[in-house]
C-alpha positions as CSV (number, residue, x, y, z in Angstrom):
1,X,109.1,84.5,16.9
2,X,106.8,86.2,14.2
3,X,105.1,89.1,15.7
4,X,102.0,90.3,14.5
5,X,101.1,93.9,15.6
6,X,97.4,95.4,14.8
7,X,96.0,98.7,16.3
8,X,92.5,100.4,16.5
9,X,92.6,104.2,16.9
10,X,96.1,104.1,17.6
11,X,98.6,105.4,14.7
12,X,101.3,102.5,14.6
13,X,104.3,104.8,14.3
14,X,107.8,103.2,13.3
15,X,108.9,104.2,17.4
16,X,105.7,102.7,18.7
17,X,106.3,99.3,16.4
18,X,109.9,99.5,17.9
19,X,109.1,99.7,21.4
20,X,106.6,96.7,21.2
21,X,108.8,94.7,19.3
22,X,111.3,95.4,22.4
23,X,109.4,94.8,25.2
24,X,108.1,91.4,23.5
25,X,111.8,90.3,22.7
26,X,113.1,91.1,26.3
27,X,110.0,89.7,28.0
28,X,109.8,86.2,25.9
29,X,113.5,85.9,25.3
30,X,113.6,83.1,27.8
31,X,110.6,81.4,26.2
32,X,111.8,81.8,22.3
33,X,111.9,78.0,21.8
34,X,108.3,78.1,23.2
35,X,106.6,80.7,21.2
36,X,106.7,80.7,17.5
37,X,103.8,83.5,17.5
38,X,103.0,86.8,19.0
39,X,100.1,88.8,18.3
40,X,99.7,92.3,19.4
41,X,96.6,94.6,19.3
42,X,96.4,98.1,20.6
43,X,93.3,100.2,21.0
44,X,92.3,103.3,22.1
45,X,88.6,102.1,23.6
46,X,87.1,105.9,23.8
47,X,89.1,107.8,21.0
48,X,89.8,111.6,22.2
49,X,87.6,111.5,25.3
50,X,90.6,110.7,27.3
51,X,90.7,108.5,30.5
52,X,92.0,104.9,31.4
53,X,90.9,103.9,27.6
54,X,94.1,102.3,26.4
55,X,94.2,98.7,25.7
56,X,97.0,96.2,25.2
57,X,95.7,92.7,24.5
58,X,98.6,90.2,23.7
59,X,97.9,86.5,22.6
60,X,100.8,84.0,22.2
61,X,100.8,80.4,20.4
62,X,102.6,77.7,22.0
63,X,102.4,74.3,20.9
64,X,102.7,72.9,24.4
65,X,100.3,74.9,25.9
66,X,98.0,76.0,23.3
67,X,96.8,79.9,22.8
68,X,97.2,82.5,25.9
69,X,96.2,85.9,25.9
70,X,96.3,88.9,28.3
71,X,94.3,92.2,28.2
72,X,95.4,95.3,30.3
73,X,94.3,98.6,30.4
74,X,96.1,101.9,31.1
75,X,95.9,105.9,30.4
76,X,98.7,105.2,28.0
77,X,99.8,102.7,25.6
78,X,103.0,102.3,27.1
79,X,101.6,101.8,30.7
80,X,98.9,99.0,29.3
81,X,101.4,97.4,27.3
82,X,104.2,97.1,30.0
83,X,101.5,95.5,32.4
84,X,100.5,93.2,29.7
85,X,103.8,92.2,29.1
86,X,104.7,91.6,32.6
87,X,101.4,89.3,32.9
88,X,102.1,87.3,30.0
89,X,105.5,86.4,31.3
90,X,104.4,85.3,34.5
91,X,101.4,83.3,33.1
92,X,103.6,81.6,30.4
93,X,105.9,80.6,33.1
94,X,103.4,79.2,34.8
95,X,101.6,77.4,32.2
96,X,104.8,75.7,31.0
97,X,105.8,74.9,34.5
98,X,102.4,73.1,35.1
99,X,102.5,71.4,31.8
100,X,106.5,70.0,32.3
101,X,105.0,68.7,35.9
102,X,101.8,67.2,34.1
103,X,104.2,65.5,31.4
104,X,106.5,63.8,34.1
105,X,104.0,62.4,35.9
106,X,102.9,59.1,34.6
107,X,100.4,56.1,35.8
108,X,103.1,54.3,37.8
109,X,104.4,57.8,39.5
110,X,100.8,58.6,40.6
111,X,100.3,55.0,41.6
112,X,103.3,55.1,43.8
113,X,102.5,58.2,45.4
C-alpha cells in the first residue's frame, strides 16, 4: 500500500510519521489486497488557540469500491487519528461486504427469489 501523508499547521516528525504508518498498517493489513493507495491529512484547525481542533482525514482508493474517506476531530492528533482509523476499517469492511454481495447476485438468482 502506498501511503501519502500531508499536514497543515502540524509538524510532521519522524516519530509522528512512524505512528501513522503503524496505525494504517495494523488497521488495513487484512485489506492490503484491496487498498493500493491511502492518503492521510492531519490538520490543526485553530492553531495555538487550543480546544478540540485536531483533524485527521483518511482517504483510500480501492478499485472495487472507489474512494472512501473518513474525517475525525479530537483534542490530540493521536486521538483524532485513532478514531479515523477505526471508522475507516469499519466502513471499508462494510463496503467490501456490500460489493461482494452485489457481485454474487445476478439476474437469475434475483428472479428465483
